[in-house]
N, C-alpha and C positions, 0 to 999 in steps of 0.2 A: 704342837710340832708344825712348821710350815714348810711348803716348798713352792717356790713363785708366788708368793702371798695367798696360797691355798693352805686351808686348815686340812692337816692329815691325822687320821684317827687311828692311835694304834689298838690293835686287836689281840686279845690273848690267844685265839686259835683261829686259824684259816684252813681251809680246804683247797689243796692244789693238786691238779691231775690224781685225784683221787686219794692222797694223802694228807694226812693231817699234821699241820707243821703248829708247832706251840713254841711260845716264848718261855716257858716257865718248867715243865717237867719234861723236857727232853724228847726222847721217843716213845714214852710211855703212853701218850694219849694216840701217837700213829699206830702202835702194837694194838691197844685196846678197840682202834676203830678196824684193823685187818681182822681182828679175831670176830668181831661184831659181822664182818662182810663175809667171813667165810661160813659162820653159823647160819647166816641169811642164805647163802648159797645152797649149804646142806639141807636147809628145810623146804627150799624151793624144789630140790631134786631128790628129796627122801623117798618119794615113792617108787623111783626109777632105781635109786641105789640099793634098796631091800628088795626088789623085785627077783624072786629066785626064778622066774622062768626066763631072765636075761642071765647069760653066761658071767661068771664072775670076772673075768678077764675084761669085758666089755664094761662092766659096773667099774672096774678099777680104772679103765681107762678115762671113763666119765669122771670118777672123783678126782683123778690127777690134773685133767683138763681144766674143771671148774672149780672144785673147793679148794684143791692144794695150791693152784695160783692164784686164786682169791686171798688166800692167807699170805702167800709169800710176796705178793706185788709189793714193789718197793722195798722188801727186806734187805737188799743188798746196800742201802743207803743208811740202815739203822747202825747206831754207834754200840758198840759193845760195853756193858758197864758191871 
């Protein structure tokens, strides 16, 4: 494909603003990416999230702010199938 005499390469996957956009499998790659990001955030914060010396309410706030938000980022743009 050409644009103003420049060759344009088509890519199967691109990452844009933290979201994975695919030309073939719809939102599946984006969902997989979000699940991966949420698990990565969980692993990063696991020592804090399972620390019983910190009140449960505080740990829940951290979970919602960090892990759940990492999972649900861009979810409003996913199509239901």
